[in-house]
C-alpha positions as a Markdown table, in Angstrom:
| # | Residue | x | y | z |
|---|---|---|---|---|
| 1 | Met | -28.5 | -19.1 | -8.3 |
| 2 | Ser | -24.7 | -18.4 | -7.7 |
| 3 | Ala | -22.7 | -20.3 | -5.1 |
| 4 | Pro | -21.9 | -18.1 | -1.9 |
| 5 | Val | -18.4 | -16.6 | -1.9 |
| 6 | Asp | -15.6 | -18.2 | 0.5 |
| 7 | Thr | -15.2 | -15.7 | 3.3 |
| 8 | Thr | -12.2 | -17.5 | 4.6 |
| 9 | Cys | -9.5 | -14.9 | 5.0 |
| 10 | Pro | -6.4 | -15.0 | 2.9 |
| 11 | Pro | -2.9 | -15.5 | 5.0 |
| 12 | Trp | -2.2 | -11.8 | 5.0 |
| 13 | Cys | -5.5 | -10.9 | 6.4 |
| 14 | Asp | -5.0 | -9.2 | 10.0 |
| 15 | Gln | -8.7 | -9.4 | 10.8 |
| 16 | Pro | -10.4 | -11.9 | 13.2 |
| 17 | Ala | -11.5 | -15.2 | 11.5 |
| 18 | Gly | -15.0 | -14.6 | 10.7 |
| 19 | His | -14.9 | -10.9 | 10.4 |
| 20 | Leu | -16.6 | -10.8 | 7.1 |
| 21 | His | -20.4 | -9.2 | 7.2 |
| 22 | Val | -21.5 | -9.7 | 3.7 |
| 23 | Glu | -25.3 | -9.6 | 3.0 |
| 24 | Thr | -27.0 | -11.3 | 0.0 |
| 25 | Ala | -27.6 | -8.1 | -2.4 |
| 26 | Gly | -26.4 | -5.9 | 0.2 |
| 27 | Pro | -22.7 | -4.2 | 1.1 |
| 28 | Gly | -19.8 | -6.0 | 1.0 |
| 29 | Asp | -17.0 | -6.0 | 3.6 |
| 30 | Tyr | -13.2 | -6.2 | 3.3 |
| 31 | His | -10.2 | -8.2 | 4.1 |
| 32 | Ile | -7.6 | -5.9 | 5.5 |
| 33 | Ser | -4.0 | -6.1 | 6.4 |
| 34 | Ala | -2.3 | -2.9 | 8.1 |
| 35 | Phe | 1.1 | -4.2 | 6.3 |
| 36 | Thr | 3.4 | -1.6 | 7.4 |
| 37 | Leu | 3.9 | 2.1 | 8.4 |
| 38 | Val | 6.9 | 4.2 | 7.0 |
| 39 | Asp | 7.7 | 7.1 | 9.3 |
| 40 | Leu | 8.9 | 10.0 | 7.3 |
| 41 | Pro | 10.8 | 12.6 | 9.6 |
| 42 | Glu | 10.6 | 16.3 | 8.9 |
| 43 | Ile | 12.8 | 17.7 | 6.2 |
| 44 | Pro | 13.1 | 21.4 | 7.1 |
| 45 | Gly | 11.5 | 23.5 | 4.1 |
| 46 | Ile | 10.4 | 20.4 | 2.3 |
| 47 | Arg | 8.2 | 18.3 | 4.4 |
| 48 | Asp | 6.6 | 17.9 | 7.8 |
| 49 | Gly | 7.1 | 14.7 | 9.6 |
| 50 | Thr | 4.2 | 12.1 | 8.5 |
| 51 | Ala | 3.9 | 8.5 | 7.7 |
| 52 | Ile | 2.9 | 6.4 | 4.8 |
| 53 | Gln | 0.6 | 3.7 | 5.6 |
| 54 | Val | 0.8 | 0.5 | 3.4 |
| 55 | Ala | -2.3 | -1.8 | 3.7 |
| 56 | Ile | -3.5 | -4.7 | 1.6 |
| 57 | Glu | -7.2 | -4.7 | 1.2 |
| 58 | Gln | -9.7 | -7.0 | -0.5 |
| 59 | Tyr | -13.4 | -6.2 | -1.2 |
| 60 | Val | -15.8 | -9.1 | -0.9 |
| 61 | Thr | -19.6 | -9.2 | -1.8 |
| 62 | Ser | -22.1 | -11.9 | -1.5 |
| 63 | Thr | -21.2 | -12.6 | -5.1 |
| 64 | Thr | -17.8 | -11.7 | -5.9 |
| 65 | Thr | -14.3 | -11.7 | -4.3 |
| 66 | Tyr | -12.4 | -9.0 | -6.0 |
| 67 | Asp | -8.7 | -8.8 | -6.5 |
| 68 | Pro | -6.6 | -7.5 | -3.6 |
| 69 | Leu | -5.3 | -4.0 | -3.9 |
| 70 | Ile | -2.3 | -2.2 | -2.4 |
| 71 | Ser | -3.6 | 1.0 | -0.2 |
| 72 | Leu | -0.9 | 3.8 | 0.2 |
| 73 | Gly | -2.0 | 6.2 | 2.9 |
| 74 | Leu | -0.3 | 9.5 | 3.7 |
| 75 | Gly | -0.6 | 10.9 | 6.9 |
| 76 | Asp | -0.5 | 9.6 | 10.7 |
| 77 | Asp | -4.0 | 9.5 | 11.9 |
| 78 | Asp | -7.0 | 9.1 | 9.4 |
| 79 | Pro | -4.9 | 9.1 | 6.1 |
| 80 | Glu | -6.4 | 9.7 | 2.6 |
| 81 | Ser | -5.4 | 6.8 | 0.6 |
| 82 | Glu | -5.1 | 5.6 | -3.1 |
| 83 | Ala | -5.8 | 1.8 | -3.9 |
| 84 | Leu | -3.5 | 0.5 | -6.2 |
| 85 | Thr | -3.9 | -2.9 | -8.4 |
| 86 | Leu | -0.9 | -5.5 | -7.7 |
| 87 | Asp | 0.4 | -4.4 | -11.5 |
| 88 | Glu | 0.1 | -0.9 | -10.5 |
| 89 | Ala | 1.9 | -1.2 | -7.1 |
| 90 | Asp | 4.4 | -3.2 | -8.9 |
| 91 | Ala | 5.0 | -0.7 | -11.4 |
| 92 | Leu | 5.3 | 1.8 | -9.0 |
| 93 | Ala | 7.8 | 0.0 | -6.8 |
| 94 | Ala | 10.1 | -0.5 | -10.1 |
| 95 | Ala | 9.9 | 3.2 | -10.9 |
| 96 | Leu | 11.0 | 4.1 | -7.4 |
| 97 | Thr | 13.8 | 1.5 | -7.3 |
| 98 | Arg | 15.0 | 3.0 | -10.8 |
| 99 | Ala | 14.9 | 6.3 | -9.5 |
| 100 | Val | 16.6 | 5.4 | -6.2 |
| 101 | Thr | 19.2 | 3.8 | -8.2 |
| 102 | Ala | 19.7 | 6.6 | -10.4 |
| 103 | Ala | 20.0 | 9.3 | -7.8 |
| 104 | Arg | 22.4 | 7.0 | -5.9 |
| 105 | Gly | 24.7 | 6.6 | -9.0 |
| 106 | Ala | 24.6 | 10.1 | -9.4 |
| 107 | Gln | 26.1 | 10.6 | -6.0 |
| 108 | Thr | 28.5 | 7.8 | -6.2 |
| 109 | Arg | 29.9 | 9.6 | -9.5 |
| 110 | Gln | 30.0 | 12.8 | -7.7 |
| 111 | Asn | 32.0 | 11.4 | -4.8 |
| 112 | Leu | 34.5 | 9.6 | -7.1 |
| 113 | Asn | 34.8 | 12.8 | -9.1 |
| 114 | Gly | 35.7 | 14.8 | -5.8 |
| 115 | Asp | 32.7 | 16.6 | -6.2 |
| 116 | Ser | 30.8 | 17.1 | -2.5 |
| 117 | Ser | 28.2 | 19.5 | -3.8 |
| 118 | Ala | 24.5 | 18.5 | -3.7 |
């Protein structure tokens, strides 16, 4: 017989203490943190105004505490989300940082060359 899983909340969990409802041989429950909301204003012809919701989620059953995931949801009310492992989220953040650095570097080179066209 396995020992019960620790249901103590991790420091990032936004839920009230004792919120987990995990049943033996039943469904699990989640630690959740509504980590941040990034508002994306409208860009005419490209994007309607929306938001990216970033959360930390961790599924817990009576026998297993799974690794936390970073959830990205696109939309304001009930977003469709994609859960990423910590390594996947780290790789995505690094790729986004490289892309922003490259794009800003190109803008800086254009400005230094006196080219103001986009």
